[in-house]
Short mmCIF file of the C-alpha atoms (twelve columns), coordinates in Angstrom:
data_MODEL
# 
_entry.id   MODEL 
# 
loop_
_atom_site.group_PDB 
_atom_site.id 
_atom_site.type_symbol 
_atom_site.label_atom_id 
_atom_site.label_alt_id 
_atom_site.label_comp_id 
_atom_site.label_asym_id 
_atom_site.label_seq_id 
_atom_site.Cartn_x 
_atom_site.Cartn_y 
_atom_site.Cartn_z 
_atom_site.pdbx_PDB_model_num 
ATOM 1   C CA . UNK A 1   30.237 79.440 0.261  1 
ATOM 2   C CA . UNK A 2   29.686 76.077 1.986  1 
ATOM 3   C CA . UNK A 3   26.651 73.946 1.227  1 
ATOM 4   C CA . UNK A 4   23.726 74.413 3.577  1 
ATOM 5   C CA . UNK A 5   23.183 71.898 6.334  1 
ATOM 6   C CA . UNK A 6   21.196 68.728 5.720  1 
ATOM 7   C CA . UNK A 7   18.070 68.589 7.865  1 
ATOM 8   C CA . UNK A 8   17.469 65.304 9.704  1 
ATOM 9   C CA . UNK A 9   13.937 64.726 10.991 1 
ATOM 10  C CA . UNK A 10  13.777 62.942 14.342 1 
ATOM 11  C CA . UNK A 11  11.403 62.244 17.186 1 
ATOM 12  C CA . UNK A 12  12.090 64.256 20.347 1 
ATOM 13  C CA . UNK A 13  12.651 61.387 22.792 1 
ATOM 14  C CA . UNK A 14  16.060 60.895 24.389 1 
ATOM 15  C CA . UNK A 15  16.506 57.587 22.544 1 
ATOM 16  C CA . UNK A 16  15.434 59.004 19.171 1 
ATOM 17  C CA . UNK A 17  17.777 61.971 19.595 1 
ATOM 18  C CA . UNK A 18  20.661 59.643 20.486 1 
ATOM 19  C CA . UNK A 19  19.995 57.452 17.445 1 
ATOM 20  C CA . UNK A 20  19.642 60.414 15.148 1 
ATOM 21  C CA . UNK A 21  22.783 62.018 16.544 1 
ATOM 22  C CA . UNK A 22  24.770 58.890 15.669 1 
ATOM 23  C CA . UNK A 23  23.376 58.907 12.141 1 
ATOM 24  C CA . UNK A 24  23.979 62.656 11.777 1 
ATOM 25  C CA . UNK A 25  27.655 62.211 12.573 1 
ATOM 26  C CA . UNK A 26  27.964 59.335 10.097 1 
ATOM 27  C CA . UNK A 27  26.196 61.317 7.351  1 
ATOM 28  C CA . UNK A 28  28.477 64.306 7.982  1 
ATOM 29  C CA . UNK A 29  31.508 62.061 7.537  1 
ATOM 30  C CA . UNK A 30  30.159 60.649 4.266  1 
ATOM 31  C CA . UNK A 31  28.957 63.948 2.763  1 
ATOM 32  C CA . UNK A 32  31.270 66.515 4.341  1 
ATOM 33  C CA . UNK A 33  28.163 68.555 5.149  1 
ATOM 34  C CA . UNK A 34  26.793 69.700 8.472  1 
ATOM 35  C CA . UNK A 35  23.658 67.893 9.638  1 
ATOM 36  C CA . UNK A 36  21.136 69.595 11.903 1 
ATOM 37  C CA . UNK A 37  18.443 67.753 13.838 1 
ATOM 38  C CA . UNK A 38  14.847 68.884 13.334 1 
ATOM 39  C CA . UNK A 39  12.691 67.672 16.228 1 
ATOM 40  C CA . UNK A 40  9.203  66.463 15.290 1 
ATOM 41  C CA . UNK A 41  6.442  65.326 17.643 1 
ATOM 42  C CA . UNK A 42  4.556  62.210 16.501 1 
ATOM 43  C CA . UNK A 43  1.115  60.967 17.524 1 
ATOM 44  C CA . UNK A 44  2.741  58.062 19.357 1 
ATOM 45  C CA . UNK A 45  4.695  60.547 21.483 1 
ATOM 46  C CA . UNK A 46  1.685  62.522 22.692 1 
ATOM 47  C CA . UNK A 47  -0.949 59.780 23.025 1 
ATOM 48  C CA . UNK A 48  -1.136 58.171 26.467 1 
ATOM 49  C CA . UNK A 49  -3.065 55.150 25.213 1 
ATOM 50  C CA . UNK A 50  -1.382 51.777 24.964 1 
ATOM 51  C CA . UNK A 51  0.079  51.030 21.527 1 
ATOM 52  C CA . UNK A 52  -2.290 48.128 20.980 1 
ATOM 53  C CA . UNK A 53  -5.216 50.549 21.450 1 
ATOM 54  C CA . UNK A 54  -3.980 53.247 19.036 1 
ATOM 55  C CA . UNK A 55  -3.029 50.724 16.387 1 
ATOM 56  C CA . UNK A 56  0.725  50.778 16.780 1 
ATOM 57  C CA . UNK A 57  1.495  50.788 13.083 1 
ATOM 58  C CA . UNK A 58  2.942  54.103 11.947 1 
ATOM 59  C CA . UNK A 59  2.126  56.128 15.062 1 
ATOM 60  C CA . UNK A 60  5.794  57.099 15.497 1 
ATOM 61  C CA . UNK A 61  6.428  57.474 11.765 1 
ATOM 62  C CA . UNK A 62  3.656  59.393 9.992  1 
ATOM 63  C CA . UNK A 63  4.605  62.895 11.192 1 
ATOM 64  C CA . UNK A 64  8.237  62.355 10.141 1 
ATOM 65  C CA . UNK A 65  7.160  61.146 6.713  1 
ATOM 66  C CA . UNK A 66  4.803  64.090 6.291  1 
ATOM 67  C CA . UNK A 67  7.664  66.477 7.101  1 
ATOM 68  C CA . UNK A 68  9.811  64.734 4.467  1 
ATOM 69  C CA . UNK A 69  7.127  65.029 1.807  1 
ATOM 70  C CA . UNK A 70  6.544  68.716 2.636  1 
ATOM 71  C CA . UNK A 71  10.266 69.371 2.206  1 
ATOM 72  C CA . UNK A 72  10.727 70.461 5.829  1 
ATOM 73  C CA . UNK A 73  13.497 67.880 6.337  1 
ATOM 74  C CA . UNK A 74  15.864 66.164 3.900  1 
ATOM 75  C CA . UNK A 75  15.880 62.727 5.513  1 
ATOM 76  C CA . UNK A 76  14.533 61.018 8.622  1 
ATOM 77  C CA . UNK A 77  15.707 58.369 11.057 1 
ATOM 78  C CA . UNK A 78  13.292 55.783 12.445 1 
ATOM 79  C CA . UNK A 79  13.545 52.739 14.664 1 
ATOM 80  C CA . UNK A 80  12.979 50.226 11.893 1 
ATOM 81  C CA . UNK A 81  10.581 48.150 13.979 1 
ATOM 82  C CA . UNK A 82  8.201  51.154 14.030 1 
ATOM 83  C CA . UNK A 83  7.900  51.315 10.218 1 
ATOM 84  C CA . UNK A 84  4.738  50.026 8.552  1 
ATOM 85  C CA . UNK A 85  5.598  47.104 6.286  1 
ATOM 86  C CA . UNK A 86  4.327  48.854 3.143  1 
ATOM 87  C CA . UNK A 87  6.855  51.362 1.779  1 
ATOM 88  C CA . UNK A 88  5.327  54.532 0.219  1 
ATOM 89  C CA . UNK A 89  6.279  54.996 -3.454 1 
ATOM 90  C CA . UNK A 90  7.383  58.616 -2.920 1 
ATOM 91  C CA . UNK A 91  9.842  57.696 -0.149 1 
ATOM 92  C CA . UNK A 92  12.871 55.406 -0.242 1 
ATOM 93  C CA . UNK A 93  14.578 53.415 2.498  1 
ATOM 94  C CA . UNK A 94  18.025 54.712 1.617  1 
ATOM 95  C CA . UNK A 95  19.985 52.856 4.305  1 
ATOM 96  C CA . UNK A 96  19.664 50.265 7.023  1 
ATOM 97  C CA . UNK A 97  22.894 50.601 9.047  1 
ATOM 98  C CA . UNK A 98  24.570 47.755 10.924 1 
ATOM 99  C CA . UNK A 99  22.150 46.398 13.490 1 
ATOM 100 C CA . UNK A 100 22.629 46.789 17.225 1 
ATOM 101 C CA . UNK A 101 21.922 43.880 19.629 1 
ATOM 102 C CA . UNK A 102 18.332 42.785 18.815 1 
ATOM 103 C CA . UNK A 103 17.602 41.114 22.154 1 
ATOM 104 C CA . UNK A 104 15.143 42.149 24.837 1 
ATOM 105 C CA . UNK A 105 16.448 42.727 28.344 1 
ATOM 106 C CA . UNK A 106 15.155 42.800 31.904 1 
ATOM 107 C CA . UNK A 107 15.761 45.611 34.366 1 
ATOM 108 C CA . UNK A 108 14.674 44.150 37.702 1 
ATOM 109 C CA . UNK A 109 14.823 45.063 41.359 1 
ATOM 110 C CA . UNK A 110 17.658 43.641 43.432 1 
ATOM 111 C CA . UNK A 111 19.599 42.807 40.231 1 
ATOM 112 C CA . UNK A 112 17.395 39.737 39.694 1 
ATOM 113 C CA . UNK A 113 17.444 37.524 36.610 1 
ATOM 114 C CA . UNK A 114 14.117 36.788 34.901 1 
ATOM 115 C CA . UNK A 115 13.950 33.204 36.205 1 
ATOM 116 C CA . UNK A 116 14.814 34.357 39.749 1 
ATOM 117 C CA . UNK A 117 11.900 36.777 40.083 1 
ATOM 118 C CA . UNK A 118 9.594  35.972 43.030 1 
ATOM 119 C CA . UNK A 119 6.191  34.332 42.628 1 
ATOM 120 C CA . UNK A 120 3.609  36.832 41.480 1 
ATOM 121 C CA . UNK A 121 6.271  39.197 40.124 1 
ATOM 122 C CA . UNK A 122 4.844  42.123 38.176 1 
ATOM 123 C CA . UNK A 123 6.686  42.733 34.894 1 
ATOM 124 C CA . UNK A 124 5.966  45.887 32.911 1 
ATOM 125 C CA . UNK A 125 5.905  46.056 29.115 1 
ATOM 126 C CA . UNK A 126 3.915  47.913 26.486 1 
ATOM 127 C CA . UNK A 127 4.364  45.096 23.962 1 
ATOM 128 C CA . UNK A 128 1.793  42.329 23.334 1 
ATOM 129 C CA . UNK A 129 4.648  40.372 21.697 1 
ATOM 130 C CA . UNK A 130 6.679  40.421 24.905 1 
ATOM 131 C CA . UNK A 131 3.630  39.597 27.004 1 
ATOM 132 C CA . UNK A 132 2.799  36.583 24.851 1 
ATOM 133 C CA . UNK A 133 6.301  35.111 24.974 1 
ATOM 134 C CA . UNK A 134 7.064  35.893 28.620 1 
ATOM 135 C CA . UNK A 135 3.772  34.346 29.690 1 
ATOM 136 C CA . UNK A 136 4.315  31.311 27.462 1 
ATOM 137 C CA . UNK A 137 7.823  30.794 28.888 1 
ATOM 138 C CA . UNK A 138 6.525  31.207 32.441 1 
ATOM 139 C CA . UNK A 139 3.796  28.621 31.855 1 
ATOM 140 C CA . UNK A 140 6.290  26.161 30.428 1 
ATOM 141 C CA . UNK A 141 8.802  26.592 33.262 1 
ATOM 142 C CA . UNK A 142 6.569  26.829 36.317 1 
ATOM 143 C CA . UNK A 143 7.060  30.565 36.860 1 
ATOM 144 C CA . UNK A 144 4.329  32.740 38.347 1 
ATOM 145 C CA . UNK A 145 4.398  36.227 36.793 1 
ATOM 146 C CA . UNK A 146 1.967  39.003 35.918 1 
ATOM 147 C CA . UNK A 147 2.614  41.120 32.839 1 
ATOM 148 C CA . UNK A 148 1.487  44.728 33.295 1 
ATOM 149 C CA . UNK A 149 0.896  47.075 30.318 1 
ATOM 150 C CA . UNK A 150 2.913  50.311 30.564 1 
ATOM 151 C CA . UNK A 151 3.851  53.274 28.376 1 
ATOM 152 C CA . UNK A 152 6.551  55.899 28.621 1 
ATOM 153 C CA . UNK A 153 10.197 56.513 27.860 1 
ATOM 154 C CA . UNK A 154 13.125 54.576 29.317 1 
ATOM 155 C CA . UNK A 155 13.358 56.812 32.400 1 
ATOM 156 C CA . UNK A 156 9.656  56.357 33.137 1 
ATOM 157 C CA . UNK A 157 9.752  52.598 32.699 1 
ATOM 158 C CA . UNK A 158 12.849 51.971 34.792 1 
ATOM 159 C CA . UNK A 159 11.405 54.401 37.337 1 
ATOM 160 C CA . UNK A 160 8.520  51.987 37.991 1 
ATOM 161 C CA . UNK A 161 11.097 49.466 39.223 1 
ATOM 162 C CA . UNK A 162 13.066 51.963 41.311 1 
ATOM 163 C CA . UNK A 163 9.851  53.171 42.970 1 
ATOM 164 C CA . UNK A 164 8.775  49.602 43.775 1 
ATOM 165 C CA . UNK A 165 5.648  49.727 41.599 1 
ATOM 166 C CA . UNK A 166 6.928  46.869 39.427 1 
ATOM 167 C CA . UNK A 167 9.410  44.063 40.019 1 
ATOM 168 C CA . UNK A 168 10.881 44.380 36.533 1 
ATOM 169 C CA . UNK A 169 10.437 45.963 33.114 1 
ATOM 170 C CA . UNK A 170 11.343 44.632 29.671 1 
ATOM 171 C CA . UNK A 171 13.201 46.897 27.244 1 
ATOM 172 C CA . UNK A 172 15.180 46.596 24.024 1 
ATOM 173 C CA . UNK A 173 18.929 46.156 24.509 1 
ATOM 174 C CA . UNK A 174 19.630 48.351 21.479 1 
ATOM 175 C CA . UNK A 175 17.993 51.414 23.005 1 
ATOM 176 C CA . UNK A 176 19.873 51.081 26.263 1 
ATOM 177 C CA . UNK A 177 23.172 50.701 24.417 1 
ATOM 178 C CA . UNK A 178 22.437 53.834 22.396 1 
ATOM 179 C CA . UNK A 179 21.677 56.012 25.414 1 
ATOM 180 C CA . UNK A 180 24.538 54.595 27.500 1 
ATOM 181 C CA . UNK A 181 22.415 52.776 30.091 1 
ATOM 182 C CA . UNK A 182 23.166 49.124 29.302 1 
ATOM 183 C CA . UNK A 183 24.804 48.749 32.750 1 
ATOM 184 C CA . UNK A 184 21.324 48.889 34.308 1 
ATOM 185 C CA . UNK A 185 20.315 45.596 32.663 1 
ATOM 186 C CA . UNK A 186 19.967 42.706 35.119 1 
ATOM 187 C CA . UNK A 187 19.286 39.987 32.517 1 
ATOM 188 C CA . UNK A 188 19.637 39.596 28.756 1 
ATOM 189 C CA . UNK A 189 16.749 37.504 27.439 1 
ATOM 190 C CA . UNK A 190 17.904 34.805 25.037 1 
ATOM 191 C CA . UNK A 191 16.172 34.877 21.657 1 
ATOM 192 C CA . UNK A 192 15.258 31.263 22.469 1 
ATOM 193 C CA . UNK A 193 13.104 32.709 25.282 1 
ATOM 194 C CA . UNK A 194 11.777 35.875 23.620 1 
ATOM 195 C CA . UNK A 195 12.100 36.572 19.907 1 
ATOM 196 C CA . UNK A 196 12.442 40.318 19.258 1 
ATOM 197 C CA . UNK A 197 10.119 42.449 17.171 1 
ATOM 198 C CA . UNK A 198 10.777 42.283 13.423 1 
ATOM 199 C CA . UNK A 199 13.545 44.802 12.728 1 
ATOM 200 C CA . UNK A 200 14.369 45.377 16.415 1 
ATOM 201 C CA . UNK A 201 17.802 46.892 16.939 1 
ATOM 202 C CA . UNK A 202 17.961 48.268 13.382 1 
ATOM 203 C CA . UNK A 203 17.554 51.852 12.213 1 
ATOM 204 C CA . UNK A 204 15.918 53.048 9.009  1 
ATOM 205 C CA . UNK A 205 17.177 56.120 7.132  1 
ATOM 206 C CA . UNK A 206 14.476 57.382 4.813  1 
ATOM 207 C CA . UNK A 207 14.391 60.182 2.233  1 
ATOM 208 C CA . UNK A 208 12.356 61.357 -0.737 1 
ATOM 209 C CA . UNK A 209 12.422 59.207 -3.874 1 
ATOM 210 C CA . UNK A 210 12.391 62.300 -6.097 1 
ATOM 211 C CA . UNK A 211 13.713 62.568 -9.618 1 
ATOM 212 C CA . UNK A 212 16.052 65.496 -9.068 1 
ATOM 213 C CA . UNK A 213 19.834 65.210 -9.132 1 
ATOM 214 C CA . UNK A 214 19.843 66.506 -5.563 1 
ATOM 215 C CA . UNK A 215 17.575 63.664 -4.406 1 
ATOM 216 C CA . UNK A 216 19.681 61.106 -6.275 1 
ATOM 217 C CA . UNK A 217 22.881 62.452 -4.709 1 
ATOM 218 C CA . UNK A 218 21.410 62.234 -1.210 1 
ATOM 219 C CA . UNK A 219 20.118 58.683 -1.773 1 
ATOM 220 C CA . UNK A 220 23.577 57.647 -2.953 1 
ATOM 221 C CA . UNK A 221 25.316 59.321 -0.017 1 
ATOM 222 C CA . UNK A 222 22.980 57.794 2.557  1 
ATOM 223 C CA . UNK A 223 23.435 54.420 0.855  1 
ATOM 224 C CA . UNK A 224 27.045 54.461 2.037  1 
ATOM 225 C CA . UNK A 225 25.701 53.711 5.526  1 
ATOM 226 C CA . UNK A 226 23.750 50.635 4.431  1 
ATOM 227 C CA . UNK A 227 24.714 47.219 5.817  1 
ATOM 228 C CA . UNK A 228 23.596 44.596 3.260  1 
ATOM 229 C CA . UNK A 229 23.392 41.711 5.739  1 
ATOM 230 C CA . UNK A 230 21.268 43.748 8.155  1 
ATOM 231 C CA . UNK A 231 19.007 44.836 5.305  1 
ATOM 232 C CA . UNK A 232 18.403 41.304 4.021  1 
ATOM 233 C CA . UNK A 233 17.698 40.037 7.542  1 
ATOM 234 C CA . UNK A 234 15.176 42.735 8.442  1 
ATOM 235 C CA . UNK A 235 13.567 42.487 4.994  1 
ATOM 236 C CA . UNK A 236 12.814 38.808 5.652  1 
ATOM 237 C CA . UNK A 237 11.518 39.574 9.159  1 
ATOM 238 C CA . UNK A 238 9.250  42.368 7.960  1 
ATOM 239 C CA . UNK A 239 8.031  40.253 5.052  1 
ATOM 240 C CA . UNK A 240 6.941  37.626 7.588  1 
ATOM 241 C CA . UNK A 241 5.105  40.326 9.551  1 
ATOM 242 C CA . UNK A 242 3.404  41.666 6.429  1 
ATOM 243 C CA . UNK A 243 2.340  38.203 5.262  1 
ATOM 244 C CA . UNK A 244 0.780  37.564 8.664  1 
ATOM 245 C CA . UNK A 245 -1.112 40.846 8.084  1 
ATOM 246 C CA . UNK A 246 -0.016 42.026 11.511 1 
ATOM 247 C CA . UNK A 247 0.904  45.542 12.579 1 
ATOM 248 C CA . UNK A 248 3.925  46.452 14.683 1 
ATOM 249 C CA . UNK A 249 1.816  46.237 17.872 1 
ATOM 250 C CA . UNK A 250 0.758  42.625 17.187 1 
ATOM 251 C CA . UNK A 251 2.200  39.752 19.270 1 
ATOM 252 C CA . UNK A 252 4.608  38.686 16.517 1 
ATOM 253 C CA . UNK A 253 8.313  38.053 17.055 1 
ATOM 254 C CA . UNK A 254 10.830 37.368 14.296 1 
ATOM 255 C CA . UNK A 255 14.578 37.182 13.916 1 
ATOM 256 C CA . UNK A 256 16.789 36.344 10.938 1 
ATOM 257 C CA . UNK A 257 20.245 35.054 11.886 1 
ATOM 258 C CA . UNK A 258 23.098 34.903 9.406  1 
ATOM 259 C CA . UNK A 259 24.919 31.608 9.943  1 
ATOM 260 C CA . UNK A 260 28.644 31.714 9.247  1 
ATOM 261 C CA . UNK A 261 31.280 29.077 8.583  1 
ATOM 262 C CA . UNK A 262 34.421 30.785 9.814  1 
ATOM 263 C CA . UNK A 263 34.466 34.195 8.132  1 
ATOM 264 C CA . UNK A 264 32.015 33.208 5.398  1 
ATOM 265 C CA . UNK A 265 28.263 33.730 5.800  1 
ATOM 266 C CA . UNK A 266 26.659 30.570 4.454  1 
ATOM 267 C CA . UNK A 267 22.974 30.540 5.355  1 
ATOM 268 C CA . UNK A 268 20.168 32.525 6.937  1 
ATOM 269 C CA . UNK A 269 17.811 31.172 9.586  1 
ATOM 270 C CA . UNK A 270 14.485 32.911 10.100 1 
ATOM 271 C CA . UNK A 271 12.458 32.259 13.221 1 
ATOM 272 C CA . UNK A 272 8.936  33.514 13.835 1 
ATOM 273 C CA . UNK A 273 6.461  33.325 16.688 1 
ATOM 274 C CA . UNK A 274 2.927  34.497 17.300 1 
ATOM 275 C CA . UNK A 275 0.833  33.887 20.394 1 
ATOM 276 C CA . UNK A 276 -1.991 34.986 22.619 1 
ATOM 277 C CA . UNK A 277 -0.901 37.576 25.144 1 
ATOM 278 C CA . UNK A 278 -1.735 35.278 28.069 1 
ATOM 279 C CA . UNK A 279 0.773  32.748 26.739 1 
ATOM 280 C CA . UNK A 280 -1.681 29.874 26.496 1 
ATOM 281 C CA . UNK A 281 -1.276 29.321 22.745 1 
ATOM 282 C CA . UNK A 282 1.689  29.964 20.470 1 
ATOM 283 C CA . UNK A 283 2.870  29.047 16.993 1 
ATOM 284 C CA . UNK A 284 6.654  29.126 16.577 1 
ATOM 285 C CA . UNK A 285 8.473  27.913 13.459 1 
ATOM 286 C CA . UNK A 286 11.782 28.446 11.683 1 
ATOM 287 C CA . UNK A 287 13.346 27.944 8.276  1 
ATOM 288 C CA . UNK A 288 16.938 27.923 7.045  1 
ATOM 289 C CA . UNK A 289 18.283 28.447 3.542  1 
ATOM 290 C CA . UNK A 290 20.828 30.264 1.396  1 
ATOM 291 C CA . UNK A 291 21.230 33.960 2.214  1 
ATOM 292 C CA . UNK A 292 18.852 35.811 -0.136 1 
ATOM 293 C CA . UNK A 293 20.842 37.807 -2.692 1 
ATOM 294 C CA . UNK A 294 18.008 40.096 -3.789 1 
ATOM 295 C CA . UNK A 295 15.236 42.051 -2.102 1 
ATOM 296 C CA . UNK A 296 12.576 39.843 -3.729 1 
ATOM 297 C CA . UNK A 297 14.206 36.661 -2.447 1 
ATOM 298 C CA . UNK A 298 14.392 38.067 1.072  1 
ATOM 299 C CA . UNK A 299 10.689 38.918 0.826  1 
ATOM 300 C CA . UNK A 300 9.922  35.392 -0.385 1 
ATOM 301 C CA . UNK A 301 11.915 33.928 2.526  1 
ATOM 302 C CA . UNK A 302 9.635  35.668 5.003  1 
ATOM 303 C CA . UNK A 303 6.434  34.906 3.125  1 
ATOM 304 C CA . UNK A 304 7.175  31.196 2.996  1 
ATOM 305 C CA . UNK A 305 7.645  30.944 6.761  1 
ATOM 306 C CA . UNK A 306 4.509  33.033 7.322  1 
ATOM 307 C CA . UNK A 307 2.536  30.625 5.128  1 
ATOM 308 C CA . UNK A 308 3.720  27.724 7.272  1 
ATOM 309 C CA . UNK A 309 2.753  29.600 10.438 1 
ATOM 310 C CA . UNK A 310 -0.686 30.447 9.050  1 
ATOM 311 C CA . UNK A 311 -1.169 26.764 8.192  1 
ATOM 312 C CA . UNK A 312 -0.477 26.016 11.886 1 
ATOM 313 C CA . UNK A 313 -3.211 28.433 13.014 1 
ATOM 314 C CA . UNK A 314 -1.265 31.666 13.549 1 
ATOM 315 C CA . UNK A 315 -4.028 33.904 12.187 1 
ATOM 316 C CA . UNK A 316 -6.399 32.873 14.956 1 
ATOM 317 C CA . UNK A 317 -3.967 33.952 17.666 1 
ATOM 318 C CA . UNK A 318 -3.119 37.493 16.619 1 
ATOM 319 C CA . UNK A 319 -6.417 39.109 17.479 1 
ATOM 320 C CA . UNK A 320 -6.807 37.329 20.803 1 
ATOM 321 C CA . UNK A 321 -6.055 38.976 24.112 1 
ATOM 322 C CA . UNK A 322 -5.797 37.581 27.590 1 
ATOM 323 C CA . UNK A 323 -9.059 37.952 29.509 1 
# 
């Protein structure tokens, strides 16, 4: 008799199902077991409020974690950027697979690039982080744009452009790659223009941290999908976010790059930014050092940059909104 299927908890959105389907296939290859998707509706999926209003942190995660703890699913897949920075003791982040492209992208009318948008262009995004950096870039380069808060899935957001309600929307490249719609992108935003959300482009595979042999076997199997360089990078980014005491809806961007000499990874550079959503004030700093070889050192890497940012006044910017 074959082993019963592993149950993977996932959000119901098209993107979440695509991500979870990729992970399910990888887990099946590693374990030799069938994986079935269990669709779970989260508060973030049903609320129509903007993320900044409902708190952002954990709104797409809590229902999946509750299902894990109740034993309704065996493991769950999250967009890592949605995870609160504090990890519950009864759950374990078993794997962080190889990261997809972390950049933000523009989908604009008439195939326009960001810098070619007309004066007064309306750009839709649900992210205070994107608003802050787009507005700061526009101010510094003489562009005249209006950032418009929006919610909804990829179809809804791109639909605003197709219907002429917005000139452009900003989305994550990773999501469009995963659902096969990257061809609709009209401009890839350089990370020198807009730093992504901490953990953007990475997935998190989470399961129970139980003491049974079954739990230990699953943790070990899922660990086969872990990419150590991705994990150390996102650990530093999320440590920065935590040290700034900012949730995942705060206007904080961060990206850890692994710097290679030929085929050998030599150093890690961590960049962080925080700003007011109207773009009038920002704090952006970076640090470079040896690639952290432990979780604690990756955490310290992020904390040290956060301390420098706080010393430059970052704390005063995170609660501010454009008037």
